[in-house]
A tleap script that builds the chain and sets N, CA, C and O, in Angstrom:
source leaprc.protein.ff14SB
mol = sequence {
  NMET ILE GLU GLU ASP PRO ASP GLY PRO ALA
  SER VAL SER SER PHE GLN GLY ASN ALA GLY
  SER ALA ALA ILE ALA GLY PHE ALA GLU ALA
  ALA ILE ALA PRO VAL GLU ILE PHE ASN ASP
  GLY ARG TYR SER ALA PHE VAL GLN ASP LEU
  GLU CYS VAL TRP ARG TRP GLU ILE HIE ARG
  ASP GLY GLN PHE VAL GLN GLU GLY CYS SER
  LEU SER GLU ARG SER SER ARG GLU ALA VAL
  GLY TYR VAL MET SER PHE TYR ARG ARG ARG
  ASP GLU ARG GLN ALA ALA GLU PRO ALA ILE
  CYS CGLU
}
set mol.1.N position { 58.948 34.069 -32.576 }
set mol.1.CA position { 58.803 33.885 -31.268 }
set mol.1.C position { 57.336 34.312 -31.154 }
set mol.1.O position { 56.984 35.469 -31.388 }
set mol.2.N position { 56.299 33.115 -30.702 }
set mol.2.CA position { 54.666 33.527 -30.716 }
set mol.2.C position { 54.590 33.742 -29.317 }
set mol.2.O position { 55.200 33.190 -28.402 }
set mol.3.N position { 53.703 34.675 -29.307 }
set mol.3.CA position { 53.133 35.079 -27.951 }
set mol.3.C position { 51.519 35.153 -27.605 }
set mol.3.O position { 50.838 35.986 -28.203 }
set mol.4.N position { 51.067 34.497 -26.880 }
set mol.4.CA position { 50.007 34.239 -27.046 }
set mol.4.C position { 49.414 35.898 -26.271 }
set mol.4.O position { 50.097 36.423 -25.392 }
set mol.5.N position { 48.332 36.426 -26.674 }
set mol.5.CA position { 47.550 37.514 -26.408 }
set mol.5.C position { 46.179 36.881 -25.734 }
set mol.5.O position { 45.464 36.078 -26.334 }
set mol.6.N position { 45.930 37.347 -24.445 }
set mol.6.CA position { 44.749 37.111 -24.081 }
set mol.6.C position { 43.532 37.794 -24.233 }
set mol.6.O position { 42.551 37.634 -23.506 }
set mol.7.N position { 43.626 38.720 -25.393 }
set mol.7.CA position { 42.565 39.580 -25.675 }
set mol.7.C position { 42.511 39.400 -27.128 }
set mol.7.O position { 41.816 40.267 -27.658 }
set mol.8.N position { 42.956 38.659 -27.842 }
set mol.8.CA position { 43.009 38.346 -29.467 }
set mol.8.C position { 44.125 37.445 -29.766 }
set mol.8.O position { 44.966 37.160 -28.914 }
set mol.9.N position { 44.144 37.013 -30.911 }
set mol.9.CA position { 44.763 36.090 -31.515 }
set mol.9.C position { 46.033 36.250 -31.505 }
set mol.9.O position { 46.459 37.391 -31.681 }
set mol.10.N position { 47.065 35.035 -31.275 }
set mol.10.CA position { 48.431 35.235 -31.482 }
set mol.10.C position { 48.982 35.979 -32.176 }
set mol.10.O position { 48.571 36.304 -33.290 }
set mol.11.N position { 50.454 36.560 -31.419 }
set mol.11.CA position { 51.117 37.838 -32.403 }
set mol.11.C position { 52.406 37.540 -32.635 }
set mol.11.O position { 53.022 36.876 -31.802 }
set mol.12.N position { 53.032 37.995 -33.832 }
set mol.12.CA position { 54.470 37.322 -33.670 }
set mol.12.C position { 55.124 38.646 -33.329 }
set mol.12.O position { 54.709 39.711 -33.788 }
set mol.13.N position { 56.274 38.536 -32.419 }
set mol.13.CA position { 57.082 39.460 -32.310 }
set mol.13.C position { 58.829 39.255 -32.249 }
set mol.13.O position { 59.416 38.176 -32.181 }
set mol.14.N position { 59.307 40.319 -32.284 }
set mol.14.CA position { 60.624 40.465 -32.732 }
set mol.14.C position { 61.384 39.440 -31.353 }
set mol.14.O position { 61.017 39.446 -30.178 }
set mol.15.N position { 62.450 38.668 -31.924 }
set mol.15.CA position { 62.928 37.682 -30.309 }
set mol.15.C position { 64.151 38.618 -29.952 }
set mol.15.O position { 64.989 38.185 -29.160 }
set mol.16.N position { 64.306 39.973 -30.538 }
set mol.16.CA position { 65.408 40.983 -29.859 }
set mol.16.C position { 64.414 42.330 -29.098 }
set mol.16.O position { 64.905 43.171 -28.345 }
set mol.17.N position { 63.076 42.284 -29.468 }
set mol.17.CA position { 62.593 43.422 -28.803 }
set mol.17.C position { 62.965 44.753 -29.498 }
set mol.17.O position { 63.875 44.916 -30.312 }
set mol.18.N position { 62.262 45.496 -29.119 }
set mol.18.CA position { 62.445 47.105 -30.156 }
set mol.18.C position { 63.643 47.122 -30.494 }
set mol.18.O position { 63.869 46.965 -31.694 }
set mol.19.N position { 64.701 47.300 -29.642 }
set mol.19.CA position { 65.938 47.339 -30.322 }
set mol.19.C position { 66.391 46.792 -31.163 }
set mol.19.O position { 67.199 47.389 -31.874 }
set mol.20.N position { 66.100 45.606 -31.393 }
set mol.20.CA position { 66.257 44.387 -32.492 }
set mol.20.C position { 65.800 45.087 -33.625 }
set mol.20.O position { 66.465 45.549 -34.552 }
set mol.21.N position { 64.422 45.112 -33.414 }
set mol.21.CA position { 63.953 45.632 -34.655 }
set mol.21.C position { 64.110 47.150 -35.312 }
set mol.21.O position { 63.695 47.604 -36.378 }
set mol.22.N position { 64.742 47.639 -34.429 }
set mol.22.CA position { 65.252 49.418 -34.995 }
set mol.22.C position { 66.656 48.762 -35.912 }
set mol.22.O position { 66.807 49.099 -37.086 }
set mol.23.N position { 67.533 47.905 -35.299 }
set mol.23.CA position { 68.570 47.851 -35.386 }
set mol.23.C position { 68.705 46.918 -37.131 }
set mol.23.O position { 69.671 46.978 -37.892 }
set mol.24.N position { 67.489 46.175 -37.333 }
set mol.24.CA position { 66.949 45.398 -38.380 }
set mol.24.C position { 66.874 46.512 -39.352 }
set mol.24.O position { 67.611 46.745 -40.310 }
set mol.25.N position { 65.711 47.231 -38.863 }
set mol.25.CA position { 65.145 48.135 -39.968 }
set mol.25.C position { 66.333 48.910 -40.514 }
set mol.25.O position { 66.383 49.098 -41.730 }
set mol.26.N position { 67.405 49.428 -39.629 }
set mol.26.CA position { 68.388 50.393 -40.015 }
set mol.26.C position { 69.323 49.887 -41.098 }
set mol.26.O position { 69.705 50.547 -42.064 }
set mol.27.N position { 69.686 48.458 -40.775 }
set mol.27.CA position { 70.208 47.572 -41.612 }
set mol.27.C position { 69.837 47.694 -43.023 }
set mol.27.O position { 70.477 48.002 -44.029 }
set mol.28.N position { 68.236 47.259 -42.742 }
set mol.28.CA position { 67.465 46.751 -44.179 }
set mol.28.C position { 67.681 48.293 -45.099 }
set mol.28.O position { 67.734 48.297 -46.329 }
set mol.29.N position { 67.772 49.367 -44.376 }
set mol.29.CA position { 67.542 51.075 -45.503 }
set mol.29.C position { 68.775 51.138 -45.914 }
set mol.29.O position { 68.939 51.742 -46.974 }
set mol.30.N position { 70.066 50.523 -45.194 }
set mol.30.CA position { 71.426 51.235 -45.707 }
set mol.30.C position { 71.553 49.935 -46.701 }
set mol.30.O position { 72.475 50.128 -47.494 }
set mol.31.N position { 70.922 48.692 -46.895 }
set mol.31.CA position { 71.269 47.674 -47.844 }
set mol.31.C position { 70.630 48.036 -49.275 }
set mol.31.O position { 71.167 47.933 -50.379 }
set mol.32.N position { 69.168 48.547 -48.914 }
set mol.32.CA position { 68.566 48.920 -50.014 }
set mol.32.C position { 68.549 50.467 -50.620 }
set mol.32.O position { 67.780 51.090 -51.352 }
set mol.33.N position { 69.819 50.767 -49.924 }
set mol.33.CA position { 69.869 52.712 -50.223 }
set mol.33.C position { 70.096 52.481 -51.674 }
set mol.33.O position { 70.589 51.491 -52.215 }
set mol.34.N position { 69.481 53.982 -52.398 }
set mol.34.CA position { 69.782 53.986 -54.079 }
set mol.34.C position { 71.177 54.502 -54.286 }
set mol.34.O position { 71.782 55.295 -53.565 }
set mol.35.N position { 71.614 53.888 -55.455 }
set mol.35.CA position { 72.763 54.381 -55.686 }
set mol.35.C position { 72.777 55.106 -57.044 }
set mol.35.O position { 72.185 54.734 -58.057 }
set mol.36.N position { 73.652 56.352 -56.885 }
set mol.36.CA position { 73.580 56.990 -58.387 }
set mol.36.C position { 74.535 56.372 -59.487 }
set mol.36.O position { 75.757 56.232 -59.444 }
set mol.37.N position { 73.516 55.999 -60.618 }
set mol.37.CA position { 74.472 55.583 -61.601 }
set mol.37.C position { 74.614 56.959 -62.845 }
set mol.37.O position { 75.168 56.748 -63.924 }
set mol.38.N position { 74.234 57.853 -62.610 }
set mol.38.CA position { 74.438 58.734 -63.991 }
set mol.38.C position { 74.136 60.221 -63.488 }
set mol.38.O position { 73.036 60.408 -62.968 }
set mol.39.N position { 74.868 61.104 -63.582 }
set mol.39.CA position { 74.884 62.322 -63.098 }
set mol.39.C position { 75.070 63.571 -64.532 }
set mol.39.O position { 76.207 63.277 -64.901 }
set mol.40.N position { 74.698 64.497 -65.289 }
set mol.40.CA position { 75.183 65.193 -65.999 }
set mol.40.C position { 74.869 66.763 -65.632 }
set mol.40.O position { 75.058 67.711 -66.394 }
set mol.41.N position { 74.389 66.821 -64.406 }
set mol.41.CA position { 74.167 68.315 -64.089 }
set mol.41.C position { 72.454 68.598 -64.066 }
set mol.41.O position { 71.830 69.218 -63.205 }
set mol.42.N position { 71.969 67.996 -65.183 }
set mol.42.CA position { 70.673 68.126 -65.479 }
set mol.42.C position { 69.758 67.254 -64.770 }
set mol.42.O position { 68.780 67.449 -64.048 }
set mol.43.N position { 70.330 66.309 -65.165 }
set mol.43.CA position { 69.750 64.823 -65.207 }
set mol.43.C position { 70.557 63.758 -64.468 }
set mol.43.O position { 71.730 63.619 -64.816 }
set mol.44.N position { 70.036 62.930 -63.415 }
set mol.44.CA position { 70.580 61.985 -62.407 }
set mol.44.C position { 69.631 60.739 -62.414 }
set mol.44.O position { 68.437 60.774 -62.710 }
set mol.45.N position { 70.228 59.814 -62.104 }
set mol.45.CA position { 69.506 58.797 -62.242 }
set mol.45.C position { 70.017 57.913 -60.816 }
set mol.45.O position { 71.007 58.176 -60.133 }
set mol.46.N position { 69.133 56.913 -60.623 }
set mol.46.CA position { 69.647 56.100 -58.838 }
set mol.46.C position { 69.211 54.632 -59.732 }
set mol.46.O position { 68.605 54.512 -60.796 }
set mol.47.N position { 69.631 53.899 -59.070 }
set mol.47.CA position { 69.033 52.077 -58.822 }
set mol.47.C position { 69.256 51.748 -57.491 }
set mol.47.O position { 70.141 52.183 -56.753 }
set mol.48.N position { 68.202 50.779 -57.197 }
set mol.48.CA position { 68.064 50.166 -56.192 }
set mol.48.C position { 67.695 48.542 -55.923 }
set mol.48.O position { 66.651 48.073 -56.376 }
set mol.49.N position { 68.393 47.943 -55.351 }
set mol.49.CA position { 68.262 46.472 -55.410 }
set mol.49.C position { 67.080 46.479 -54.260 }
set mol.49.O position { 67.118 47.026 -53.158 }
set mol.50.N position { 66.068 45.741 -54.826 }
set mol.50.CA position { 64.580 45.194 -54.101 }
set mol.50.C position { 64.551 43.759 -54.320 }
set mol.50.O position { 63.475 43.294 -54.697 }
set mol.51.N position { 65.653 42.876 -54.133 }
set mol.51.CA position { 66.244 41.531 -53.962 }
set mol.51.C position { 65.423 41.150 -55.011 }
set mol.51.O position { 66.164 40.845 -55.945 }
set mol.52.N position { 63.951 40.979 -55.403 }
set mol.52.CA position { 63.562 40.459 -56.674 }
set mol.52.C position { 63.593 41.333 -57.881 }
set mol.52.O position { 63.328 40.778 -58.948 }
set mol.53.N position { 63.854 42.522 -57.894 }
set mol.53.CA position { 64.101 43.518 -58.907 }
set mol.53.C position { 65.158 44.356 -58.954 }
set mol.53.O position { 65.886 44.144 -57.984 }
set mol.54.N position { 65.514 45.110 -59.567 }
set mol.54.CA position { 66.162 46.692 -59.529 }
set mol.54.C position { 65.594 47.752 -59.942 }
set mol.54.O position { 65.279 47.890 -61.124 }
set mol.55.N position { 65.369 48.697 -58.984 }
set mol.55.CA position { 64.090 49.933 -59.395 }
set mol.55.C position { 65.056 50.880 -59.912 }
set mol.55.O position { 66.185 51.004 -59.438 }
set mol.56.N position { 64.626 51.514 -60.839 }
set mol.56.CA position { 65.610 52.691 -61.478 }
set mol.56.C position { 64.836 53.716 -61.538 }
set mol.56.O position { 63.622 53.511 -61.556 }
set mol.57.N position { 65.342 55.061 -61.584 }
set mol.57.CA position { 64.654 56.442 -61.213 }
set mol.57.C position { 65.150 57.581 -61.469 }
set mol.57.O position { 66.073 57.934 -60.735 }
set mol.58.N position { 64.831 58.262 -62.273 }
set mol.58.CA position { 65.264 59.356 -63.362 }
set mol.58.C position { 64.509 60.493 -62.853 }
set mol.58.O position { 63.289 60.587 -62.714 }
set mol.59.N position { 65.663 61.567 -62.528 }
set mol.59.CA position { 65.591 62.845 -61.994 }
set mol.59.C position { 66.046 63.561 -62.967 }
set mol.59.O position { 66.947 63.193 -63.720 }
set mol.60.N position { 65.165 65.171 -63.052 }
set mol.60.CA position { 65.339 66.166 -63.983 }
set mol.60.C position { 65.642 67.375 -63.275 }
set mol.60.O position { 64.754 67.542 -62.440 }
set mol.61.N position { 66.483 68.282 -63.228 }
set mol.61.CA position { 66.355 69.391 -62.343 }
set mol.61.C position { 66.228 68.938 -61.040 }
set mol.61.O position { 66.023 69.934 -60.345 }
set mol.62.N position { 66.247 67.828 -60.286 }
set mol.62.CA position { 66.023 67.807 -59.121 }
set mol.62.C position { 64.481 67.077 -59.017 }
set mol.62.O position { 64.200 66.468 -57.984 }
set mol.63.N position { 63.955 67.124 -59.614 }
set mol.63.CA position { 62.472 66.513 -59.808 }
set mol.63.C position { 62.442 65.055 -60.387 }
set mol.63.O position { 63.180 64.642 -61.282 }
set mol.64.N position { 61.650 64.475 -59.853 }
set mol.64.CA position { 60.923 63.141 -60.556 }
set mol.64.C position { 60.666 63.052 -61.786 }
set mol.64.O position { 59.655 63.712 -62.024 }
set mol.65.N position { 61.236 62.373 -63.046 }
set mol.65.CA position { 60.370 62.119 -63.883 }
set mol.65.C position { 60.104 60.899 -64.409 }
set mol.65.O position { 59.183 60.764 -65.214 }
set mol.66.N position { 60.785 59.988 -64.063 }
set mol.66.CA position { 60.195 58.599 -64.220 }
set mol.66.C position { 61.249 57.720 -63.883 }
set mol.66.O position { 62.444 58.003 -63.800 }
set mol.67.N position { 60.425 56.073 -63.600 }
set mol.67.CA position { 60.876 55.168 -62.913 }
set mol.67.C position { 60.416 53.977 -63.537 }
set mol.67.O position { 59.532 54.018 -64.393 }
set mol.68.N position { 61.056 52.716 -63.100 }
set mol.68.CA position { 61.051 51.472 -64.277 }
set mol.68.C position { 61.759 50.284 -63.327 }
set mol.68.O position { 62.482 50.593 -62.380 }
set mol.69.N position { 61.508 49.064 -63.639 }
set mol.69.CA position { 62.487 48.259 -62.770 }
set mol.69.C position { 62.764 46.873 -63.945 }
set mol.69.O position { 62.094 46.283 -64.793 }
set mol.70.N position { 63.793 46.821 -63.541 }
set mol.70.CA position { 64.599 45.515 -63.921 }
set mol.70.C position { 64.992 44.206 -63.463 }
set mol.70.O position { 64.798 43.960 -62.273 }
set mol.71.N position { 65.391 43.528 -64.026 }
set mol.71.CA position { 65.925 42.198 -63.633 }
set mol.71.C position { 67.148 42.179 -62.901 }
set mol.71.O position { 67.389 41.317 -62.055 }
set mol.72.N position { 68.001 43.192 -63.228 }
set mol.72.CA position { 69.282 43.270 -62.762 }
set mol.72.C position { 70.171 44.533 -63.184 }
set mol.72.O position { 70.186 45.232 -64.197 }
set mol.73.N position { 70.643 44.538 -62.417 }
set mol.73.CA position { 71.804 46.021 -61.957 }
set mol.73.C position { 71.893 46.553 -63.575 }
set mol.73.O position { 71.395 47.624 -63.923 }
set mol.74.N position { 72.633 45.602 -64.542 }
set mol.74.CA position { 72.950 45.874 -65.816 }
set mol.74.C position { 72.032 46.429 -66.531 }
set mol.74.O position { 72.115 47.542 -67.050 }
set mol.75.N position { 70.912 45.511 -66.605 }
set mol.75.CA position { 69.796 45.810 -67.563 }
set mol.75.C position { 69.117 47.121 -67.137 }
set mol.75.O position { 68.613 47.909 -67.937 }
set mol.76.N position { 69.154 47.304 -65.635 }
set mol.76.CA position { 68.905 48.546 -65.185 }
set mol.76.C position { 69.529 50.142 -65.832 }
set mol.76.O position { 69.022 51.177 -66.266 }
set mol.77.N position { 70.747 49.676 -65.621 }
set mol.77.CA position { 71.811 50.694 -66.521 }
set mol.77.C position { 71.497 50.932 -67.790 }
set mol.77.O position { 71.522 52.093 -68.197 }
set mol.78.N position { 71.091 49.712 -68.770 }
set mol.78.CA position { 70.893 50.036 -69.936 }
set mol.78.C position { 69.177 50.719 -70.243 }
set mol.78.O position { 68.985 51.498 -71.177 }
set mol.79.N position { 68.000 50.255 -69.259 }
set mol.79.CA position { 67.187 51.022 -69.345 }
set mol.79.C position { 67.055 52.706 -69.298 }
set mol.79.O position { 66.350 53.412 -70.018 }
set mol.80.N position { 68.023 53.139 -68.145 }
set mol.80.CA position { 68.530 54.293 -68.229 }
set mol.80.C position { 68.914 55.035 -69.307 }
set mol.80.O position { 68.590 56.196 -69.556 }
set mol.81.N position { 69.700 54.230 -70.003 }
set mol.81.CA position { 70.631 54.603 -71.101 }
set mol.81.C position { 69.349 54.929 -72.181 }
set mol.81.O position { 69.110 56.004 -72.730 }
set mol.82.N position { 68.872 54.102 -72.258 }
set mol.82.CA position { 67.655 54.315 -73.367 }
set mol.82.C position { 66.622 55.408 -73.323 }
set mol.82.O position { 66.250 56.011 -74.331 }
set mol.83.N position { 66.139 55.654 -72.008 }
set mol.83.CA position { 65.470 56.833 -71.742 }
set mol.83.C position { 66.315 58.179 -71.710 }
set mol.83.O position { 65.985 59.256 -72.206 }
set mol.84.N position { 67.043 57.990 -71.276 }
set mol.84.CA position { 68.069 59.303 -71.002 }
set mol.84.C position { 68.534 59.751 -72.242 }
set mol.84.O position { 68.872 60.920 -72.430 }
set mol.85.N position { 68.582 58.495 -73.476 }
set mol.85.CA position { 68.615 59.141 -75.154 }
set mol.85.C position { 67.529 59.642 -75.419 }
set mol.85.O position { 67.541 60.792 -75.857 }
set mol.86.N position { 66.341 59.001 -75.255 }
set mol.86.CA position { 65.185 59.809 -75.473 }
set mol.86.C position { 65.162 61.380 -74.994 }
set mol.86.O position { 64.800 62.229 -75.808 }
set mol.87.N position { 65.468 61.678 -73.955 }
set mol.87.CA position { 65.386 62.895 -72.971 }
set mol.87.C position { 66.254 64.123 -73.619 }
set mol.87.O position { 65.960 65.318 -73.660 }
set mol.88.N position { 67.329 63.500 -74.075 }
set mol.88.CA position { 68.309 64.344 -74.517 }
set mol.88.C position { 67.827 64.745 -75.881 }
set mol.88.O position { 67.643 65.940 -76.112 }
set mol.89.N position { 67.580 63.721 -76.921 }
set mol.89.CA position { 66.762 64.599 -77.769 }
set mol.89.C position { 65.948 64.892 -77.870 }
set mol.89.O position { 65.822 65.524 -78.920 }
set mol.90.N position { 64.897 64.802 -77.173 }
set mol.90.CA position { 63.672 65.716 -76.804 }
set mol.90.C position { 64.156 67.047 -76.494 }
set mol.90.O position { 63.669 68.007 -77.092 }
set mol.91.N position { 65.155 67.223 -75.533 }
set mol.91.CA position { 65.843 68.464 -74.991 }
set mol.91.C position { 66.273 69.183 -76.452 }
set mol.91.O position { 65.914 70.299 -76.829 }
set mol.92.N position { 67.047 68.340 -77.093 }
set mol.92.CA position { 67.692 69.454 -78.597 }
set mol.92.C position { 66.857 69.654 -79.348 }
set mol.92.O position { 67.013 70.577 -80.148 }
set mol.93.N position { 65.581 68.816 -79.376 }
set mol.93.CA position { 64.615 69.030 -80.566 }
set mol.93.C position { 63.994 70.629 -80.059 }
set mol.93.O position { 63.783 71.618 -80.762 }
set mol.94.N position { 63.807 70.446 -78.612 }
set mol.94.CA position { 63.095 71.573 -77.998 }
set mol.94.C position { 63.892 73.269 -78.116 }
set mol.94.O position { 63.443 74.380 -78.399 }
set mol.95.N position { 65.038 72.841 -77.802 }
set mol.95.CA position { 65.979 73.911 -78.050 }
set mol.95.C position { 66.136 74.416 -79.139 }
set mol.95.O position { 66.322 75.631 -79.216 }
set mol.96.N position { 66.094 73.454 -80.493 }
set mol.96.CA position { 66.423 74.265 -81.639 }
set mol.96.C position { 64.980 74.767 -82.254 }
set mol.96.O position { 65.168 75.522 -83.208 }
set mol.97.N position { 63.769 74.574 -81.997 }
set mol.97.CA position { 62.535 75.394 -82.204 }
set mol.97.C position { 62.357 76.703 -81.669 }
set mol.97.O position { 62.463 76.949 -80.467 }
set mol.98.N position { 62.074 77.590 -82.594 }
set mol.98.CA position { 61.943 79.079 -82.106 }
set mol.98.C position { 60.953 79.675 -81.024 }
set mol.98.O position { 59.729 79.545 -81.069 }
set mol.99.N position { 61.458 80.155 -80.327 }
set mol.99.CA position { 60.205 80.505 -79.165 }
set mol.99.C position { 59.270 81.568 -79.705 }
set mol.99.O position { 59.536 82.617 -80.292 }
set mol.100.N position { 57.951 80.960 -79.311 }
set mol.100.CA position { 56.735 81.947 -79.901 }
set mol.100.C position { 56.632 82.851 -79.254 }
set mol.100.O position { 56.688 82.529 -78.068 }
set mol.101.N position { 56.508 83.847 -79.399 }
set mol.101.CA position { 56.229 85.036 -78.616 }
set mol.101.C position { 54.839 85.357 -78.891 }
set mol.101.O position { 54.249 85.301 -79.970 }
set mol.102.N position { 54.243 85.834 -77.304 }
set mol.102.CA position { 52.598 85.730 -77.617 }
set mol.102.C position { 52.419 87.530 -77.512 }
set mol.102.O position { 51.316 88.052 -77.676 }
savepdb mol mol.pdb
quit
C-alpha cells in the first residue's frame, strides 16, 4: 500500500502494520536459519539457503575460519568437504612437526 506523506515523497508500508512486519521477519529468519552439516568436535560447518545461492561457513574450535557460496546444497557440501580435507591435512602436518623450544 502506498501512503502519501505530506512532508515528503510517497512511502511503502506493510499492509498488516508492525505486527505483520514482525511476523514476516520471524518467518524469514526461520526459513533461512543455518543448518549444521558437519561436526567432528573441533570443526563444524553450516549451510544457509539464501534463495539465490547457498552460503556455507566453517568454524574451528567455535571460531569462524572460512565461508563461501555455492549454487546448491549439494555443491555446498562438496565445497565444505574439500576445505575440510585441506584443514585436516594441515592439522596433521602441524602435529607431526617437532615443537621448537625457545
